[in-house]
C-alpha positions as a printed Julia matrix, in Angstrom:
662×3 Matrix{Float64}:
 -53.48  -32.95   38.37
 -53.77  -33.52   34.7
 -53.97  -30.15   33.75
 -50.69  -29.45   35.98
 -49.01  -32.68   34.28
 -49.66  -31.29   30.68
 -48.53  -27.72   31.53
 -45.07  -29.4    32.75
 -44.67  -31.25   29.77
 -45.63  -28.09   27.64
 -43.22  -25.81   29.63
 -40.32  -28.95   28.89
 -41.41  -29.24   25.19
 -40.64  -25.3    25.44
 -37.93  -24.95   26.9
 -36.1   -28.01   24.95
 -37.69  -26.09   21.83
 -35.51  -23.04   22.87
 -32.45  -24.68   23.86
 -32.46  -26.1    20.15
 -33.13  -22.79   19.05
 -30.28  -21.51   20.86
 -28.21  -23.9    19.29
 -29.29  -23.47   15.62
 -28.57  -19.71   16.25
 -25.4   -19.91   18.77
 -21.98  -17.7    17.79
 -19.86  -20.04   16.17
 -16.96  -18.33   18.25
 -14.39  -20.91   20.13
 -12.33  -18.39   22.27
 -13.75  -17.35   25.54
 -11.72  -14.55   26.04
 -11.27  -11.05   23.75
  -9.98  -12.79   20.86
  -9.15   -9.77   18.95
  -6.61   -9.09   20.71
  -4.81  -12.21   20.41
  -2.53  -12.24   17.45
  -1.1    -8.5    18.45
  -0.52   -9.84   21.89
   1.09  -12.75   20.65
   3.47  -10.65   18.19
   4.03   -7.97   21.02
   5.46  -10.8    23.35
   8.07  -12.47   20.49
   8.95   -8.94   19.98
   9.63   -8.41   23.71
  11.66  -11.43   23.65
  13.63  -10.71   20.28
  14.72   -7.86   22.71
  15.43   -9.19   25.54
  18.91   -9.82   25.11
  19.86   -5.65   23.93
  19.9    -4.25   27.76
  22.55   -6.6    28.49
  24.51   -5.92   25.35
  24.1    -2.31   25.78
  25.06   -2.79   29.54
  28.47   -4.63   28.31
  29.06   -1.88   25.69
  29.51    1.2    28.27
  32.54   -0.39   29.9
  35.14    0.23   28.12
  35.96    2.09   24.67
  36.7    -0.81   22.75
  33.16   -2.34   24.18
  31.29    0.35   22.91
  32.68    0.79   19.64
  32.33   -2.9    19.26
  28.68   -2.16   19.63
  28.0     0.74   17.58
  30.09   -1.0    14.9
  28.0    -4.07   15.51
  24.63   -1.64   15.05
  25.82   -0.52   12.12
  26.09   -3.52   10.08
  22.81   -5.22   11.39
  21.44   -1.89   10.04
  22.93   -2.25    6.87
  21.82   -5.57    6.6
  18.03   -4.74    7.12
  18.88   -1.39    5.24
  18.99   -3.29    1.74
  21.25   -3.14   -1.51
  21.55    0.75   -2.93
  21.73    1.47   -6.38
  25.17    1.7    -7.9
  26.28    5.87   -8.78
  25.26    7.49  -11.54
  25.74   10.54  -13.48
  23.77   13.35  -11.31
  22.76   15.11  -14.26
  22.1    18.13  -12.03
  20.57   21.47  -13.21
  19.44   24.86  -11.47
  16.07   25.68  -13.06
  16.03   29.18  -11.15
  17.22   31.08   -8.78
  15.87   33.81   -6.11
  17.85   36.84   -4.6
  17.06   36.91   -1.1
  18.41   39.47    2.15
  21.28   37.47    3.3
  21.24   34.65    0.89
  19.49   33.3    -2.38
  17.65   30.04   -3.37
  18.44   28.06   -6.26
  16.49   25.71   -7.59
  17.7    22.24   -8.33
  17.41   19.1    -9.88
  19.31   15.95   -9.95
  19.26   12.19  -10.66
  19.78   10.07   -7.72
  18.93    7.19  -10.58
  18.57    7.48  -14.2
  15.47    9.3   -14.78
  13.99    9.41  -11.37
  14.0    13.34  -10.35
  14.61   14.69   -7.04
  13.5    18.14   -6.56
  15.51   20.51   -3.76
  16.09   23.88   -2.95
  19.36   25.34   -2.26
  19.93   28.37    0.33
  23.45   30.09   -0.61
  24.59   32.53    2.67
  25.48   36.2     0.35
  28.87   36.29    2.06
  32.24   35.25    0.52
  34.12   31.9     1.13
  33.46   28.27    1.42
  30.55   27.45    3.83
  30.13   24.21    5.68
  26.99   22.2     4.17
  23.86   21.11    5.84
  20.91   19.02    4.56
  17.97   19.66    5.87
  15.47   16.33    5.66
  12.01   16.96    5.69
   9.31   15.58    7.22
   5.44   13.63    6.35
   4.29   17.67    5.51
   2.91   17.0     1.57
   4.32   20.57    0.84
   8.22   19.02    1.83
  10.7    21.8     1.07
   8.02   25.04    0.87
   6.81   23.78    4.26
   7.1    27.26    6.77
   9.13   25.73    9.31
  11.71   23.88    7.23
  12.28   27.52    4.72
  12.79   28.74    8.34
  15.22   26.48    9.38
  17.18   26.67    6.28
  17.01   30.74    6.32
  18.24   30.56    9.77
  21.3    28.64    8.99
  21.73   30.31    6.24
  21.49   33.74    8.34
  24.78   32.12   10.29
  26.27   31.1     7.16
  25.35   27.13    6.36
  24.59   26.38    2.57
  21.11   24.25    3.0
  20.02   21.67    0.63
  16.34   20.97    1.61
  15.33   18.23   -0.39
  11.77   16.83   -1.45
  11.52   13.32   -0.19
   9.86   10.41   -2.05
   6.09   10.92   -2.26
   6.0    14.34   -1.16
   6.25   18.05   -2.72
   7.0    17.41   -6.05
   7.78   13.74   -6.26
   4.45   12.27   -5.86
   5.35    8.37   -7.3
   1.81    7.18   -7.91
   0.03    9.25  -10.14
  -1.83    9.31  -13.56
  -1.18   11.41  -16.75
  -1.92   14.73  -14.99
  -0.01   14.24  -11.76
  -2.49   13.59   -9.66
  -2.35   11.09   -6.88
  -3.72    8.24   -6.99
  -3.63    7.19   -3.45
  -4.68    9.21   -0.04
  -0.77   11.4     0.32
   2.46   10.88    0.63
   2.22    8.64    3.67
   0.2     6.93    2.07
   2.69    6.59   -0.91
   5.73    5.77    1.02
   3.45    2.68    2.78
   2.46    1.14   -0.54
   5.9     1.35   -2.55
   7.44   -0.17    0.85
   5.33   -3.21    0.59
   6.57   -3.51   -3.21
   9.67   -3.14   -2.54
   9.77   -5.57   -0.24
   8.81   -8.1    -2.44
  11.93   -7.51   -4.05
  14.39   -7.35   -0.83
  14.6    -4.39   -1.21
  13.4    -1.2     1.03
  11.82    2.55    0.39
  14.04    3.65    3.85
  16.78    2.72    1.49
  15.62    4.01   -1.91
  15.24    7.74    0.45
  18.38    6.83    1.82
  19.87    7.3    -1.91
  18.0     9.94   -2.73
  19.97   11.44    0.45
  23.39   10.41   -0.59
  23.37   11.68   -4.12
  22.1    15.03   -2.37
  24.65   15.41   -0.51
  27.32   14.15   -3.45
  25.31   17.19   -5.29
  25.89   19.46   -2.22
  29.59   18.67   -2.32
  30.57   19.58   -6.02
  29.21   22.96   -5.09
  32.36   25.75   -4.42
  30.67   27.37   -1.58
  30.75   24.3     0.24
  33.42   22.69    2.42
  33.5    19.63    1.65
  35.1    19.01    4.99
  32.4    20.44    7.61
  29.04   18.37    6.67
  25.92   18.21    8.72
  22.4    16.81    8.48
  19.47   17.68   10.47
  15.54   16.73   10.12
  12.5    16.79   11.75
   9.74   13.92   12.55
   9.95   11.71    9.67
  12.78   13.84    8.42
  14.43   12.84   11.7
  13.69    9.52   10.75
  15.99    9.89    7.68
  18.93   11.82    9.79
  19.13    8.56   12.12
  19.31    6.38    9.18
  21.74    8.29    7.13
  24.14    9.63    9.55
  24.89    6.23   10.68
  25.54    4.99    6.85
  27.28    8.31    5.72
  30.43    8.81    6.71
  30.83   12.33    5.67
  28.33   13.77    8.1
  30.52   15.51   10.9
  27.45   17.03   12.9
  23.5    15.89   12.97
  20.33   16.98   15.31
  16.92   15.03   15.23
  13.92   16.51   15.66
  10.93   14.57   16.89
  13.01   11.65   16.05
  10.21    8.84   14.96
  11.68    5.11   14.38
  10.31    1.27   15.17
  11.33    0.46   18.44
   9.77   -1.72   20.83
   8.67    0.9    23.26
   6.75    2.87   20.17
   5.48    0.07   18.5
   3.79   -1.09   21.8
   2.17    1.79   22.8
   1.33    3.52   19.3
   1.61    0.55   16.23
   3.81    0.7    13.29
   3.82    4.22   11.53
   4.41    5.2     7.94
   5.93    2.69    5.29
   9.17    4.92    5.08
  10.11    3.99    8.47
   9.52    0.13    8.53
  12.42   -1.8     8.35
  11.32   -5.57    7.83
  13.46   -7.78   10.17
  14.89   -4.96   12.73
  13.31   -6.34   15.31
  15.01   -9.65   14.62
  18.75   -7.58   14.26
  17.49   -6.54   17.65
  17.44   -2.48   16.55
  15.97   -0.39   19.21
  15.12    3.61   18.97
  18.68    4.38   20.49
  20.4     2.58   18.07
  20.43    4.67   14.96
  21.8     7.68   17.13
  24.65    5.47   18.54
  25.6     4.56   15.13
  27.25    8.21   14.89
  28.9     7.87   18.2
  30.51   10.0    19.72
  30.28   12.74   16.48
  28.33   15.69   18.14
  24.76   14.91   17.96
  21.47   17.0    18.86
  18.71   15.28   20.01
  15.31   17.89   19.57
  11.93   17.47   21.56
   8.62   18.6    22.0
   7.6    18.01   26.11
   3.53   17.54   24.45
   4.84   15.59   21.38
   2.72   12.79   20.19
   5.65   10.85   19.81
   6.28    9.68   23.8
   8.84   12.25   25.45
   9.78    9.42   27.54
  11.09    7.4    24.9
  12.88   10.2    23.65
  15.01   10.7    27.14
  15.25    7.39   27.29
  16.81    6.68   23.99
  19.17    9.88   24.68
  20.2     8.22   28.42
  21.09    4.87   26.42
  23.34    7.36   23.66
  25.1     9.0    26.75
  26.27    5.88   27.95
  27.95    4.94   24.52
  28.83    8.84   24.4
  30.32    8.4    27.81
  32.55    5.27   27.21
  34.14    6.52   24.33
  34.86    9.73   26.36
  33.11   12.73   24.54
  29.7    12.86   26.79
  29.87   16.55   25.78
  29.53   15.69   22.14
  25.52   14.35   22.58
  22.74   16.76   24.43
  18.73   16.78   24.89
  17.0    20.35   24.4
  13.69   20.05   25.7
  11.04   22.44   24.86
   7.68   22.78   26.0
   5.63   22.51   23.0
   4.65   19.52   20.84
   5.63   17.67   17.59
   7.63   19.7    15.41
  10.53   22.0    14.96
   9.41   25.07   16.23
  11.65   28.47   16.8
  12.86   27.42   19.96
  14.05   24.22   18.06
  15.69   25.73   15.17
  17.46   28.41   17.49
  18.71   25.64   19.64
  19.71   23.54   16.42
  21.53   26.26   14.54
  23.73   27.33   17.85
  24.3    23.05   17.79
  25.76   23.32   14.62
  27.78   27.04   15.25
  29.38   25.65   18.49
  30.76   22.49   16.31
  31.33   24.0    12.78
  32.51   27.31   13.91
  33.12   26.79   17.43
  30.74   29.55   18.42
  28.1    28.54   21.27
  26.48   31.84   20.97
  22.71   31.48   21.42
  21.06   32.07   18.28
  18.09   34.29   18.28
  15.35   34.07   15.18
  14.05   37.67   13.76
  11.65   38.18   11.27
  11.73   35.76    8.53
   9.78   35.88    5.12
   8.97   32.85    3.19
   7.92   31.85    0.43
   4.78   29.94   -1.42
   5.42   26.46   -2.64
   4.75   27.27   -6.21
   7.33   30.16   -5.88
   9.57   27.28   -4.76
   9.28   24.99   -7.67
  11.73   23.83   -9.67
   9.78   22.39  -12.52
   7.67   24.14  -15.0
   4.4    21.71  -13.92
   4.51   21.24  -10.44
   5.43   17.16  -10.49
   8.56   15.22  -11.87
   6.1    13.06  -13.27
   4.37   15.23  -15.73
   7.65   17.44  -16.29
   9.81   14.71  -17.59
   8.41   12.5   -20.35
  10.72    9.92  -19.47
  10.25    9.79  -15.52
  10.89    6.33  -14.14
   8.95    6.45  -10.52
   9.82    4.25   -8.14
   6.22    1.78   -8.81
   8.31    1.34  -12.41
  11.29    0.47  -11.43
  10.27   -2.21   -9.28
   8.37   -3.72  -11.97
  11.5    -3.64  -13.7
  13.36   -5.4   -11.36
  10.54   -7.89  -10.84
  10.84   -8.49  -14.59
  14.77   -9.14  -14.46
  14.64  -11.23  -11.53
  12.02  -13.64  -13.55
  13.97  -14.0   -16.04
  17.31  -15.04  -14.22
  14.99  -17.06  -12.02
  13.6   -19.36  -15.18
  11.97  -22.15  -14.66
  12.86  -24.21  -11.26
  12.53  -28.28  -10.13
   9.96  -29.21   -7.52
  12.86  -30.27   -4.74
  14.72  -26.98   -5.48
  11.36  -25.07   -5.16
  10.51  -26.86   -1.57
  14.04  -25.59   -0.39
  13.58  -22.25   -1.62
   9.91  -22.09    0.15
  11.87  -23.39    3.21
  14.29  -20.95    2.97
  11.76  -18.06    2.64
   9.26  -18.8     4.95
  11.61  -20.34    8.13
  11.34  -23.06   10.34
   8.79  -22.38   11.94
   6.44  -23.3     8.5
   7.61  -27.04    8.04
   6.97  -30.41   10.07
   4.92  -30.43   13.15
   4.45  -33.05   15.59
   2.78  -31.83   18.82
  -0.65  -30.27   19.18
  -2.69  -29.84   22.4
  -6.73  -30.2    22.11
  -8.9   -28.24   23.83
 -12.37  -30.11   23.72
 -15.56  -27.61   24.26
 -19.26  -28.05   23.57
 -20.87  -28.35   20.69
 -22.44  -25.97   18.06
 -25.47  -27.61   15.82
 -26.73  -26.11   13.39
 -29.52  -27.28   10.79
 -28.76  -30.49   11.87
 -24.98  -30.75   11.69
 -22.79  -30.56   15.19
 -19.73  -29.32   14.7
 -16.97  -29.64   17.64
 -15.34  -26.38   19.13
 -12.01  -27.37   19.55
  -8.93  -24.98   20.73
  -5.87  -26.15   18.91
  -2.65  -25.27   21.02
   1.47  -25.32   20.11
   4.15  -24.88   22.04
   5.0   -20.6    21.03
   2.52  -19.83   18.48
  -0.9   -18.69   19.24
  -3.99  -20.85   19.65
  -6.21  -21.95   16.74
 -10.12  -21.65   16.88
 -11.87  -24.63   14.95
 -14.78  -26.06   14.53
 -14.9   -30.32   13.58
 -17.56  -31.29   11.84
 -18.0   -35.36   11.02
 -20.2   -37.03    8.37
 -22.27  -39.78   10.88
 -23.37  -41.86    7.54
 -19.45  -43.23    6.4
 -16.7   -43.47    9.52
 -14.38  -43.27    8.72
 -14.43  -39.64    6.06
 -13.5   -40.52    2.77
 -12.03  -37.08    3.21
 -10.86  -34.15    5.4
 -11.33  -30.53    3.54
  -9.62  -27.65    5.57
 -11.84  -25.0     4.64
 -10.34  -21.71    5.42
 -12.55  -18.73    4.87
 -10.96  -14.81    4.55
 -14.15  -13.57    6.86
 -13.31  -16.01    9.45
 -15.38  -19.67    9.77
 -18.55  -17.71   10.77
 -18.73  -16.79    7.21
 -18.61  -20.44    5.78
 -22.11  -21.28    8.41
 -24.05  -18.17    7.25
 -25.95  -20.38    4.95
 -25.41  -24.48    5.81
 -25.86  -25.81    2.6
 -22.48  -26.4     1.74
 -21.58  -27.81    4.81
 -24.58  -30.39    4.26
 -23.48  -31.82    1.25
 -19.5   -31.71    2.14
 -20.95  -34.34    5.09
 -23.12  -36.24    2.64
 -20.59  -36.94    0.68
 -18.34  -38.24    3.41
 -16.21  -35.58    3.53
 -15.35  -34.47    7.2
 -14.63  -30.55    7.51
 -12.72  -28.55    9.58
 -13.36  -24.69    9.66
 -10.44  -22.72   10.81
  -9.7   -19.35   11.79
  -5.69  -18.91   10.6
  -4.39  -16.05   13.35
  -5.32  -12.73   12.55
  -8.27  -14.05   10.94
 -12.25  -14.98   11.67
 -12.19  -14.31   15.55
  -8.78  -12.77   15.92
  -9.13  -10.38   13.52
  -7.58   -7.22   14.67
 -10.3    -4.16   15.37
 -10.51   -1.41   12.37
  -9.86    1.16   15.34
  -6.35   -0.1    15.25
  -5.66   -0.08   11.39
  -5.94    3.84   10.35
  -7.45    3.12    6.89
  -4.44    5.65    4.65
  -2.52    2.47    5.04
  -4.9     0.23    3.09
  -4.7    -2.5     4.94
  -7.24   -3.76    7.35
  -4.65   -5.81    9.3
  -1.76   -2.95    8.72
  -0.75   -3.19   12.52
  -0.65   -6.49   12.36
   1.38   -7.35    9.35
   3.9    -4.92   10.35
   4.99   -6.23   13.54
   5.24   -9.63   11.96
   7.73   -8.25    9.06
   9.69   -6.22   12.18
  10.31   -9.95   13.47
  11.35  -10.77   10.28
   8.03  -13.09   10.4
   5.74  -12.01    7.86
   1.92  -12.42    8.51
   1.83  -15.04    5.12
   4.64  -17.15    6.47
   2.76  -17.62   10.33
  -0.37  -18.83    8.48
   1.64  -21.34    6.67
   2.44  -22.63    9.94
  -1.11  -22.49   11.28
  -2.14  -24.67    8.12
   0.63  -27.19    9.38
  -0.75  -27.15   13.1
  -4.47  -28.19   11.6
  -2.09  -31.0     9.61
  -0.91  -32.39   12.6
  -3.71  -32.23   14.56
  -5.55  -34.04   11.85
  -3.1   -36.87   11.82
  -2.75  -37.28   15.34
  -6.54  -37.92   15.69
  -7.21  -41.74   15.5
 -10.34  -40.75   13.7
  -8.76  -39.23   10.89
  -5.59  -40.2    10.12
  -4.33  -41.3     7.3
  -7.36  -39.88    5.3
  -6.43  -37.49    2.49
  -6.75  -34.34    3.03
  -7.73  -31.32    1.03
  -7.71  -27.32    1.67
 -10.45  -24.69    0.32
  -9.36  -20.68    0.6
  -9.76  -17.55   -0.35
  -8.58  -14.33   -0.34
  -5.7   -13.82    2.23
  -5.76  -17.57    2.95
  -5.04  -18.37   -0.64
  -1.31  -18.03   -0.65
  -0.38  -19.68    2.49
  -2.62  -22.3     1.42
  -0.34  -22.77   -1.81
   3.04  -22.83    0.19
   1.47  -25.32    2.79
   0.92  -27.8    -0.2
   4.29  -27.31   -1.66
   5.51  -28.08    1.62
   3.27  -31.17    2.52
   2.05  -33.61    0.03
  -0.16  -35.15    2.0
  -2.65  -32.25    1.04
  -3.73  -33.83   -1.79
  -6.38  -30.96   -3.3
  -6.12  -27.2    -3.09
  -9.32  -25.71   -3.83
  -8.87  -21.78   -4.42
 -12.06  -19.94   -4.86
 -10.03  -16.64   -6.7
  -6.91  -17.0    -8.88
  -4.39  -15.63   -6.77
  -2.37  -12.6    -8.16
   0.92  -13.11   -8.83
   3.63  -11.29   -6.35
   4.81   -9.37  -10.2
   1.29   -8.55  -10.9
   0.92   -7.05   -7.67
   4.05   -4.75   -8.56
   1.63   -3.39  -11.93
  -0.95   -2.68   -9.07
   0.93   -0.49   -6.26
  -2.44    0.92   -4.88
  -4.46   -2.44   -4.22
  -5.63   -2.86   -0.86
  -4.3    -5.32    1.81
  -0.73   -5.71    0.23
   1.26   -6.54    3.68
  -0.6    -9.56    4.4
   0.97  -10.96    1.64
   4.44   -9.45    1.88
   7.82  -12.25    2.09
  10.36   -9.73    1.93
  12.5   -10.75   -0.92
  10.59  -13.6    -2.56
  10.78  -12.63   -6.02
  14.39  -13.57   -5.84
  13.29  -16.99   -5.09
  10.14  -17.88   -6.67
   6.68  -16.5    -7.77
   2.71  -17.82   -7.29
   3.24  -19.01  -10.82
   5.83  -21.09   -9.48
   3.85  -22.74   -6.72
   1.04  -23.45   -9.29
   3.18  -24.88  -11.55
   4.44  -27.28   -8.65
   1.13  -28.12   -7.62
  -0.12  -29.42  -10.96
  -3.62  -30.94  -10.6
  -3.35  -30.86   -7.12
  -4.39  -26.91   -7.74
  -8.04  -26.26   -8.67
  -8.47  -22.77   -9.73
 -11.83  -21.11  -10.17
């Protein structure tokens, strides 16, 4: 019996030890669902809510010509607002650097300045026959060779053979126009789409957009095309493929001189494609487009009721059903404007790109509306040239061909410097108002927070209470609360916000135990998108140089940047502490690093109750970020237009001794 009793006691001791060991090594995670999907799910729900009124608005617009015109004009105004400012017109200083004689046409090598010392390279295809001809702008997709891409050469040749003067423009960061290069002209990024994306982050800080910068290049290209004696200025068209179709969609609704257009493999940020495939390249993204309720069909609608052809591949990676649905929505307004025949969808059983059948359909479309001839066009054998043969510069890159070339990155830095000079010093009260304006009302006072109290995690003798904090209209926050046992109430409270998540702070418990011995309560928290709710890497293409690109771009599309949302999370944490009877009135401090540093600074400026902010690294000012355009994770920090109001050093001065830097 004694042996049996001994064995029972031994088993109890072993089970107790095993349970304690499990508590020591247990996961610090709090959420009991697939937490990495939390933020993206929340952002998509917010996006659907923003777009919800659009269907009724479109239904109402389609009831009459006046309604359709009013909706179209409203879309144009909203687009113009999110597009951002455009430069002033300056001399083009256009030059022809070479000519290539071909059968039935010639190719001229064109360079013009869309802005002073900012050069645009293009090829002009001019028919050999005499007389003025319709002019067409051809906007390239994301192929690195841009104007030298074989399918774009063939499109331009086919148009020239059938009576059109065609200007094929190298987009920003493609062809001969790489913007982020070393002194030898070698790209510092992974390619054109990466450059587009990085440049758009810098532009956003200024309240500008890369789509606007690209549109301006194209507008000046049209100015050049209209200056040519061979062009009939009353007959202007444009078309583009893929990213070039996005350029076309933005351009044709903005530019009244365009009379006929075609979109091939059209892609833009809209409700359905953001849900299906996530945000695309930076040159497509317009911050606030969701808040403005601009969807995939709205850009074609801006062109109504002018002749518009949609070209689609049934097996395109750009979901065909979206293109068909967008065409149907657009057709409703064309019908209301009594011009249904001026919108057409051509579908071919292939994939992405402007293949021969689509080229033939496009040229037929332009012939129909500019020449009154709808005879189907058939493409023969077309001889194309190499990229080197089509170059406009001697070196192959404007950055090395022109000693004083002004890149977009350089222009962004210059604009930031002008804004800094204009801002001068900002008083504390004025700064608080500017921060509130920048972040929006979601970032200010929070009163009601519900708390779900779960089990206790034990680490090296410390107890941490698992909690879920919920606030209406916001995603839940997983937190761990550790209270000192020796000093009640605590002498202060530390909100600890590790960039790598609260689990990283528990890799060693020495720091936590030191805080508790000092009588400091510790609230370890994962701000949205961090720690437990980190978006899986599989959803964030590394070419975008941002580990949370999907969520950062969705947030910007909503008009609620991630940084602003994380400031709102800190306000939620502070409200929880105010409402807890054990902690009410205890001084609050914050420890932050990485992506939590700027939110912590903003939160402290807005809340005097935060008595101290300790940062583990010195924050990089927004103006300094523009000097490092290839830096990683820029979109995590972006606040559109922030440099028109303040920079991080302004927050640093306002915080004074409350901010502790390493």
